[in-house]
C-alpha positions in Angstrom: -85.5 3.1 60.6 -86.9 4.4 63.8 -87.9 0.9 65.0 -84.4 -0.4 64.3 -82.8 2.5 66.3 -85.1 1.7 69.3 -84.1 -1.9 69.2 -80.4 -0.9 69.1 -80.9 1.4 72.1 -82.8 -1.3 74.0 -79.9 -3.8 73.5 -77.3 -1.3 74.6 -79.4 -0.4 77.7 -79.5 -4.1 78.6 -75.8 -4.5 78.3 -75.2 -1.4 80.3 -77.6 -2.5 83.0 -76.0 -6.0 83.1 -72.6 -4.4 83.5 -73.9 -2.2 86.3 -75.4 -5.2 88.0 -72.1 -7.1 87.7 -70.2 -4.2 89.1 -72.6 -3.9 92.0 -72.2 -7.6 92.8 -68.4 -7.3 92.7 -68.5 -4.3 95.0 -70.9 -6.1 97.4 -68.6 -9.2 97.4 -65.6 -7.0 98.0 -67.3 -5.2 100.9 -68.3 -8.5 102.4 -64.8 -9.8 102.2 -63.4 -6.7 103.8 -66.0 -6.9 106.5 -65.3 -10.6 107.2 -61.5 -9.8 107.3 -62.2 -6.9 109.7 -64.3 -9.2 111.9 -61.6 -11.9 111.9 -58.9 -9.4 112.7 -61.0 -8.1 115.6 -61.5 -11.6 116.9 -57.8 -12.3 116.7 -57.1 -9.1 118.6 -59.7 -10.0 121.2 -58.2 -13.4 121.7 -54.7 -12.0 121.9 -55.9 -9.4 124.4 -57.6 -12.0 126.5 -54.5 -14.2 126.5 -52.4 -11.3 127.6 -54.8 -10.6 130.4 -54.7 -14.2 131.5 -50.9 -14.2 131.4 -50.8 -11.0 133.4 -53.1 -12.5 136.0 -50.9 -15.6 136.2 -47.8 -13.4 136.6 -49.5 -11.4 139.4 -50.6 -14.6 141.1 -47.1 -16.1 140.8 -45.5 -12.9 142.1 -48.0 -12.9 145.0 -47.1 -16.5 145.9 -43.4 -15.7 145.7 -43.8 -12.7 148.0 -45.8 -14.9 150.5 -43.1 -17.6 150.4 -40.4 -15.0 150.9 -42.3 -13.4 153.7 -42.8 -16.7 155.4 -39.2 -17.6 155.0 -38.0 -14.3 156.4 -40.5 -14.7 159.3 -39.2 -18.2 160.1 -35.6 -17.1 160.0 -36.4 -14.1 162.2 -38.2 -16.4 164.7 -35.3 -18.8 164.7 -32.8 -15.9 165.2 -34.9 -14.5 168.0 -35.1 -17.9 169.7 -31.4 -18.3 169.3 -30.7 -14.9 170.7 -33.0 -15.5 173.7 -31.3 -18.8 174.3 -27.8 -17.2 174.1 -29.0 -14.3 176.3 -30.2 -16.8 179.0 -27.0 -18.7 178.8 -25.0 -15.5 179.1 -27.1 -14.4 182.1 -26.6 -17.8 183.7 -22.9 -17.6 183.1 -22.7 -14.1 184.6 -24.6 -15.2 187.6 -22.2 -18.1 188.1 -19.2 -15.7 187.7 -20.7 -13.3 190.1 -21.4 -16.1 192.6 -17.8 -17.2 192.4 -16.5 -13.7 192.9 -18.8 -13.1 195.8 -17.8 -16.5 197.4 -14.1 -15.8 196.9 -14.4 -12.3 198.3 -16.4 -13.4 201.3 -14.0 -16.3 202.1 -11.0 -14.0 201.7 -12.4 -11.3 204.0 -13.3 -13.8 206.7 -9.9 -15.4 206.9 -7.5 -14.2 209.5 -3.8 -14.7 209.2 -3.8 -16.2 212.7 -6.0 -19.2 211.7 -4.4 -22.6 212.0 -2.9 -24.4 209.1 -5.7 -27.0 208.9 -8.3 -24.2 208.5 -6.2 -22.5 205.8 -5.9 -25.9 204.0 -9.7 -26.4 204.0 -10.3 -22.8 202.8 -7.8 -23.3 199.9 -9.7 -26.5 199.0 -13.0 -24.5 199.0 -11.4 -21.8 196.8 -10.2 -24.5 194.4 -13.7 -25.9 194.3 -15.2 -22.5 193.7 -12.8 -21.8 190.8 -13.5 -25.1 189.2 -15.6 -24.5 186.1 -19.2 -25.7 186.3 -20.3 -27.6 183.2 -24.0 -27.3 182.4 -25.8 -30.6 182.0 -26.2 -32.0 178.5 -29.7 -32.1 177.3 -31.1 -35.6 177.7 -32.3 -37.5 174.6 -35.5 -39.5 174.4 -37.2 -41.9 172.0 -40.6 -41.2 170.6 -42.6 -44.4 170.1 -45.0 -44.6 167.3 -47.6 -47.4 167.4 -49.5 -48.2 164.2 -52.9 -49.8 164.1 -52.6 -53.4 162.9 -54.0 -53.9 159.4 -54.5 -57.0 157.2 -54.5 -55.2 153.9 -51.3 -53.6 152.5 -53.2 -50.5 151.3 -53.9 -47.5 153.6 -57.2 -47.6 155.5 -60.0 -45.5 153.9 -63.4 -44.9 155.3 -65.0 -45.4 151.8 -63.7 -49.0 151.5 -63.9 -50.0 155.2 -67.3 -51.7 154.9 -66.2 -53.7 151.8 -63.0 -54.8 153.6 -64.9 -55.8 156.7 -67.3 -57.9 154.6 -64.4 -59.6 152.8 -62.7 -60.4 156.1 -66.0 -61.8 157.5 -66.4 -64.0 154.5 -62.9 -65.3 154.8 -63.4 -66.1 158.5 -66.6 -67.9 157.7 -64.9 -69.8 154.9 -62.1 -70.9 157.3 -64.6 -72.0 159.8 -66.4 -74.1 157.2 -63.1 -75.7 156.2 -62.3 -76.4 159.9 -65.7 -78.0 160.3 -64.9 -80.3 157.4 -61.6 -81.2 159.0 -62.8 -81.6 162.6 -66.5 -82.3 162.9 -68.1 -82.0 166.3 -67.5 -79.8 169.3 -64.0 -80.9 170.3 -61.7 -78.2 171.7 -58.4 -77.6 170.1 -56.5 -78.5 173.2 -58.1 -82.0 173.0 -57.1 -82.6 169.4 -54.4 -85.1 168.5 -51.8 -83.9 166.0 -51.2 -87.4 164.6 -55.0 -87.8 164.1 -55.1 -84.4 162.4 -52.2 -85.3 160.1 -54.0 -88.5 159.1 -57.1 -86.5 158.5 -55.1 -84.2 156.2 -53.7 -87.2 154.4 -57.3 -88.5 153.7 -58.4 -85.1 152.5 -55.3 -84.8 150.3 -56.1 -88.2 148.7 -59.6 -87.1 148.1 -58.4 -83.9 146.3 -59.6 -81.5 148.9 -56.3 -79.6 149.2 -57.6 -76.5 151.0 -59.2 -78.5 153.8 -56.0 -80.7 154.0 -53.9 -77.5 154.5 -56.2 -76.6 157.4 -55.8 -80.0 158.9 -52.0 -79.9 158.6 -52.0 -76.4 160.1 -54.0 -77.5 163.1 -51.6 -80.4 163.6 -48.6 -78.1 163.4 -50.4 -75.8 166.0 -50.6 -78.7 168.4 -47.1 -80.0 167.6 -44.8 -77.4 165.9 -42.0 -80.0 165.5 -44.1 -82.4 163.5 -42.0 -82.3 160.3 -44.3 -84.8 158.4 -47.1 -82.3 158.7 -44.9 -79.6 157.2 -43.9 -81.9 154.4 -47.5 -82.9 153.5 -48.6 -79.3 153.7 -45.9 -78.4 151.2 -47.4 -81.0 148.8 -50.8 -79.3 149.2 -49.3 -75.9 148.5 -47.8 -77.3 145.3 -51.2 -78.6 144.2 -52.7 -75.1 145.0 -49.8 -73.3 143.2 -48.7 -71.6 146.3 -45.0 -72.2 145.5 -43.5 -69.8 148.0 -45.4 -71.4 150.8 -44.3 -74.8 149.5 -40.7 -73.6 149.7 -41.2 -72.4 153.3 -42.7 -75.7 154.5 -40.0 -77.8 152.7 -37.3 -75.7 154.2 -38.9 -76.1 157.7 -38.8 -79.9 157.2 -35.0 -79.7 156.5 -34.6 -77.6 159.6 -36.5 -80.0 161.8 -34.8 -83.1 160.5 -31.7 -82.6 162.6 -29.6 -84.6 163.1 -29.9 -86.3 159.7 -30.5 -90.0 160.5 -31.9 -93.0 158.7 -35.3 -92.4 160.3 -35.8 -89.0 158.6 -34.1 -89.9 155.3 -37.3 -90.1 153.3 -38.6 -86.9 154.7 -35.4 -85.1 153.7 -35.6 -86.6 150.2 -39.2 -85.5 149.8 -38.3 -82.0 151.1 -35.6 -81.6 148.5 -37.9 -82.9 145.7 -40.7 -80.5 146.7 -38.3 -77.6 146.9 -37.0 -78.5 143.5 -40.6 -78.7 142.1 -41.4 -75.3 143.6 -38.3 -73.7 142.1 -39.1 -75.2 138.7 -42.6 -73.9 138.8 -41.2 -70.4 139.6 -38.9 -70.8 136.5 -35.8 -71.1 138.7 -34.6 -74.2 136.9 -31.0 -74.1 138.1 -32.0 -73.9 141.7 -34.5 -76.7 141.1 -31.7 -78.8 139.6 -29.6 -78.3 142.7 -32.4 -79.5 144.9 -33.0 -82.6 142.8 -29.3 -83.4 142.9 -29.3 -83.1 146.7 -32.2 -85.6 146.8 -30.2 -87.9 144.5 -27.3 -87.8 146.9 -29.6 -89.0 149.7 -31.3 -91.7 147.5 -29.0 -92.5 144.5 -31.0 -95.6 143.4 -34.2 -93.8 142.7 -34.9 -93.9 138.9 -37.6 -91.3 139.1 -35.2 -88.7 140.5 -32.5 -89.7 138.0 -35.0 -89.2 135.0 -36.1 -85.8 136.4 -32.5 -84.7 136.7 -31.8 -85.7 133.1 -34.8 -83.8 131.8 -33.9 -80.7 133.8 -30.3 -80.9 132.6 -31.4 -81.0 129.0 -33.8 -78.1 129.5 -31.1 -76.0 131.3 -28.6 -76.7 128.5 -31.1 -75.7 125.9 -31.4 -72.3 127.5 
């Protein structure tokens, strides 16, 4: 019986110890949860306090800036008012001096006149008095023009010291490239004044036929420099620009051909036809098909028997109608 009682007591002690352990674990967990919550609340309050301090500093800075602006505005207004008052005061002083001078002159002349003076003298004096009493208008302030001269610049962007070296290198490379093209066009040491524009145009034609369109443009440009009214050089250069996809330049050169072919005669008929065709091609490449159709029709009016122009017009009309 005694052994059984001890076993029972031992089992109850274990249960009680297990219950105490579980209660201790629960209490520990609860304390940890409370401590974590308190720490979280403290962090939130700290962040809120820091945010309030930052906002307060921003408000103080904003108020300081506002006061500085207000002070600067008041100071500027005060300076303007003072300057205006000084100007008004000087003007009033000048007007007072003029009035005083008039009064003194009138008084002086009146006192020096005798009734026995002749009529001619009285007449002169009256004229002097009338001149003195005439109001004196102050001269209007003269206006002037300020001339601003800008430094010439190749690039459309503002000049910066950090990119100046790269820009200079690019310009030097372009100049060297143009010199090489010019050497391909005009070999030798001939001066430009000794060059023949017709020879240069023919040189450009040979380069165009060889497919060297850039060098051909240089040749035609040199020919135009020697003879600005050589419309065939403009026309051929427009063809080069079409090959190089410089459509706006092709439009410019073709328009120049039409301007130079005045009056319109049989001798320049082919040049005018080619100018309209090249203008039409440039417009079509710029997706301005209606304008291109107008140019082709103008070419057809000049040369109605040309089947190529007629076919191009038919194709363009179909394309425009589809749109």
